[in-house]
C-alpha positions, 0 to 999 in steps of 0.5 A: 825277750831274747833267746836266752830268756826264752830258753830259761822260761821254757826250762821253768816250764818243763818237767820238774826234777824228782825229789832225791832219796826215797819217795812214793811216786808211782813208777809210771809217774817217774818214767813219764817225768824222765821222758818228758825232761829228756824231751824237753832237753832235746828241744832246748839243745837243738833249739838254742845250739843246733842239731849238730850239738845234740848228743846223748851226753848233752841230753843227759847233762841238761835233763839230769837223768843218768845215761842208763835212764836215757837208754831205757827210754830211747835207743839213741839221739835220733829216737829222742829227737824224733820223739821231741819233734812228734810231740811238738808237731802233734801239739801244733796240729791240735792247735790249729785244729782247735782254731779251725773248729772255732769258726764255721765259715771256711774263710774264717776258718782258714784265717784262724788256722794261720793265726794259731800257727803263727802264734804257737810258733812265736810262743815256742821259739826253740821248738820252732826252730827245732822243727822248722830249721833244724829238722833239715840237719837230722836226716832224711826220716826227720825230713819225711816227718816234716813233710807229713805235717806239710801234707796234713796242711795241704789236705786241710786247705784243699778241703777249705778252698773247695768249700769256698771255690767249688770250681777251683782248678788244681786245688792240690797245687794251689794248697801246696803253693799256699803251704810252701810259701807260708813255710818259706816265710816262717823259715827265714824268720825263725832262722833270723831269730825272729819267731816272736815277729811272726804274728805280725805277718798274719795280715799279709799272709792271709792274701795268700789264701785269696781271702778279703782281709778283715778290718779287725784281725784280732777279733777275727782270729 
């Protein structure tokens, strides 16, 4: 599927426009719908065209809200970007956490978590590009948000490494190397427009955890 096709699918899955004219929708529903459309547009624009092309005007046009409505939700494009980034990062962390929780053994949890990470990014290539590649162009506050997510995964891996290898020397450094290595591989694939291939890297990346690779990865994940 091309990036343009993916873009169209994601737009179709986004928040629907509100009916024109009078309606009985609650004020909170209307506000939530408007905010969701703005965030969806930020992801679409940044993911397909780059952060440099993100403007209030481009978001207003894409989301079909008025400029007045945009400013009722966000002070500027940066705040809208942060909200969009946080929404995707939260869903990513939840997906990985759910994969961890579906297994009991530490090694199985790590394999499942890595699989969930790759699957999530492959399923949402525009969001993946925004959060992994374009975040670097959004300024130091955006990079700090990215670093918080990486620190979360660092801490998670430290916990599981110590469960697997109680005498593991410098587990924090080991976790940092693992997370950094995975990030670099993911970054390179997404920047080349190959997010859809990320799940195929699962078996190779599992080796970075110094874990045995099971013979049937789909069943193990």
